[in-house]
C-alpha positions as a printed NumPy array, in Angstrom:
array([[ 70.011, 104.067,  78.152],
       [ 69.358, 102.299,  81.465],
       [ 72.803, 100.612,  81.377],
       [ 74.535, 103.93 ,  80.656],
       [ 72.698, 105.58 ,  83.577],
       [ 73.617, 102.718,  85.898],
       [ 77.283, 102.923,  84.801],
       [ 77.32 , 106.694,  85.428],
       [ 75.83 , 106.216,  88.909],
       [ 78.338, 103.46 ,  89.667],
       [ 81.174, 105.806,  88.65 ],
       [ 79.784, 108.584,  90.85 ],
       [ 79.425, 106.107,  93.686],
       [ 83.01 , 104.904,  93.273],
       [ 84.301, 108.493,  93.211],
       [ 82.41 , 109.456,  96.364],
       [ 83.53 , 106.347,  98.226],
       [ 87.153, 107.054,  97.281],
       [ 86.826, 110.69 ,  98.421],
       [ 85.23 , 109.657, 101.72 ],
       [ 87.986, 107.127, 102.372],
       [ 90.616, 109.77 , 101.56 ],
       [ 89.003, 112.094, 104.119],
       [ 89.133, 109.335, 106.715],
       [ 92.837, 108.889, 105.939],
       [ 93.441, 112.629, 106.337],
       [ 91.584, 112.569, 109.649],
       [ 93.905, 109.798, 110.846],
       [ 96.906, 111.925, 109.796],
       [ 95.491, 114.915, 111.695],
       [ 95.093, 112.745, 114.787],
       [ 98.659, 111.428, 114.506],
       [ 99.982, 114.98 , 114.159],
       [ 98.089, 116.338, 117.168],
       [ 98.817, 113.307, 119.362],
       [102.532, 113.663, 118.563],
       [102.518, 117.429, 119.103],
       [100.631, 117.253, 122.39 ],
       [102.699, 114.345, 123.687],
       [105.911, 116.244, 122.909],
       [104.623, 119.438, 124.56 ],
       [103.366, 117.731, 127.704],
       [106.528, 115.638, 127.951],
       [108.653, 118.75 , 127.474],
       [106.719, 120.701, 130.076],
       [106.932, 117.804, 132.505],
       [110.673, 117.49 , 131.994],
       [111.177, 121.215, 132.498],
       [109.077, 121.209, 135.657],
       [111.06 , 118.344, 137.165],
       [114.487, 119.615, 136.087],
       [113.783, 123.22 , 137.098],
       [112.278, 122.412, 140.492],
       [115.722, 121.342, 141.806],
       [117.261, 124.431, 140.168],
       [114.695, 126.659, 141.864],
       [115.436, 125.164, 145.282],
       [119.063, 126.289, 144.88 ],
       [118.182, 129.925, 144.136],
       [118.601, 132.552, 146.811],
       [115.73 , 134.755, 145.699],
       [112.191, 134.092, 144.654],
       [112.63 , 135.78 , 141.263],
       [113.416, 132.513, 139.511],
       [110.395, 130.879, 141.14 ],
       [108.109, 133.72 , 140.061],
       [109.462, 133.597, 136.499],
       [108.964, 129.844, 136.465],
       [105.405, 130.29 , 137.717],
       [104.554, 132.824, 135.006],
       [106.036, 130.78 , 132.186],
       [104.487, 127.49 , 133.22 ],
       [101.15 , 128.982, 134.119],
       [100.77 , 130.615, 130.714],
       [102.473, 128.012, 128.487],
       [ 99.697, 125.419, 128.979],
       [ 97.253, 127.954, 127.525],
       [ 99.066, 127.382, 124.225],
       [ 98.429, 123.653, 124.632],
       [ 94.756, 124.249, 125.416],
       [ 94.423, 126.309, 122.235],
       [ 95.996, 123.444, 120.286],
       [ 93.49 , 121.028, 121.851],
       [ 90.607, 123.301, 120.907],
       [ 91.823, 123.576, 117.304],
       [ 92.239, 119.8  , 117.135],
       [ 88.701, 119.254, 118.418],
       [ 87.284, 121.816, 115.959],
       [ 89.094, 120.175, 113.032],
       [ 87.805, 116.741, 114.092],
       [ 84.243, 118.054, 114.32 ],
       [ 84.544, 119.674, 110.9  ],
       [ 85.997, 116.571, 109.287],
       [ 83.377, 114.412, 110.964],
       [ 80.612, 116.547, 109.452],
       [ 82.183, 116.464, 105.998],
       [ 82.641, 112.687, 106.128],
       [ 79.084, 112.214, 107.361],
       [ 77.823, 114.335, 104.446],
       [ 79.914, 112.32 , 101.974],
       [ 78.483, 109.062, 103.278],
       [ 74.948, 110.483, 103.131],
       [ 75.559, 111.025,  99.399],
       [ 77.066, 107.508,  99.133],
       [ 73.954, 106.029, 100.781],
       [ 71.736, 108.072,  98.453],
       [ 73.674, 106.825,  95.417],
       [ 73.46 , 103.261,  96.741],
       [ 69.689, 103.582,  96.737],
       [ 69.863, 103.836,  92.955],
       [ 72.242, 100.895,  92.516],
       [ 71.477,  97.162,  92.574],
       [ 73.653,  96.56 ,  95.697],
       [ 74.046,  98.656,  98.865],
       [ 77.251,  97.503, 100.656],
       [ 77.757, 100.553, 102.897],
       [ 74.124, 100.598, 103.973],
       [ 74.34 ,  96.867, 104.764],
       [ 77.547,  97.413, 106.747],
       [ 76.002, 100.29 , 108.703],
       [ 72.899,  98.245, 109.457],
       [ 75.002,  95.293, 110.585],
       [ 77.049,  97.508, 112.852],
       [ 73.936,  99.094, 114.358],
       [ 72.334,  95.709, 115.039],
       [ 75.528,  94.438, 116.721],
       [ 75.908,  97.501, 118.935],
       [ 72.212,  98.156, 119.642],
       [ 72.369,  96.547, 123.1  ],
       [ 75.35 ,  98.793, 123.845],
       [ 74.034, 102.104, 122.518],
       [ 76.682, 103.991, 124.47 ],
       [ 79.506, 101.926, 122.945],
       [ 82.802, 103.759, 122.525],
       [ 83.129, 104.107, 118.774],
       [ 86.385, 105.242, 117.161],
       [ 84.719, 108.57 , 116.328],
       [ 83.71 , 109.144, 119.945],
       [ 87.106, 108.06 , 121.183],
       [ 89.005, 110.442, 118.918],
       [ 86.808, 113.338, 120.072],
       [ 87.805, 112.575, 123.676],
       [ 91.541, 112.755, 122.976],
       [ 91.763, 116.576, 122.896],
       [ 90.022, 116.657, 126.29 ],
       [ 92.463, 114.108, 127.734],
       [ 95.392, 116.256, 126.647],
       [ 93.631, 119.376, 127.937],
       [ 93.496, 117.738, 131.376],
       [ 97.258, 117.212, 131.075],
       [ 97.791, 120.901, 130.341],
       [ 95.603, 121.911, 133.267],
       [ 97.631, 119.576, 135.497],
       [100.838, 121.219, 134.291],
       [ 99.455, 124.667, 135.071],
       [ 98.475, 123.456, 138.541],
       [101.927, 121.953, 139.107],
       [103.487, 125.189, 137.924],
       [101.751, 126.976, 140.792],
       [102.496, 124.297, 143.378],
       [106.248, 123.935, 142.767],
       [107.089, 127.651, 143.041],
       [104.941, 127.918, 146.188],
       [106.891, 125.099, 147.839],
       [110.141, 126.668, 146.639],
       [109.102, 130.046, 148.04 ],
       [108.262, 128.403, 151.373],
       [111.67 , 126.684, 151.415],
       [113.399, 129.996, 150.643],
       [111.517, 131.736, 153.457],
       [112.383, 128.94 , 155.913],
       [116.018, 129.201, 154.865],
       [116.021, 132.953, 155.475],
       [114.389, 132.524, 158.87 ],
       [116.909, 129.87 , 159.858],
       [119.78 , 132.092, 158.705],
       [118.514, 135.071, 160.701],
       [118.128, 133.045, 163.914],
       [121.208, 133.051, 166.162],
       [122.84 , 129.677, 166.619],
       [122.116, 128.129, 170.027],
       [124.632, 125.337, 169.927],
       [127.469, 125.62 , 172.412],
       [125.916, 128.443, 174.506],
       [125.315, 128.208, 178.214],
       [122.367, 129.739, 180.01 ],
       [123.2  , 132.772, 182.146]])
């Protein structure tokens, strides 16, 4: 009876470890997806800002600049929402994985060997002097904030470029309305 109970616990343990590792793999896939998506969006916004700033300087009216400002001031909000969703998914997955490993540690307590508990203890003893060490879990939770800063920078640039374009347009109008003084003699 004891051997059958131990075999059943070992099977449960193996199943839970496999499920926890699968969740970690899915979390890595989620991170790859969101890093790729955010990199493409920020790169695309950056390209459009740079390519459209020269276009806006050539426009006669400020309508194009105002349209540009509205689009690029609101588009980063979409990116910020993506960052929030990414962070929420990471937090959720982190909680689920932590719960799975709590069960794994509990099952290990009923088995002759405890490899995950030993690994966790070894890691804690190696990082104890550096309690604020940047773990992969902490690092991945910072990534959405890093991209959010990028989106905020894009929104800021979206306001700055049209303002400089509007100033250039106004200076051009003022220069055009001023009479030319070259070749005139004082009376």
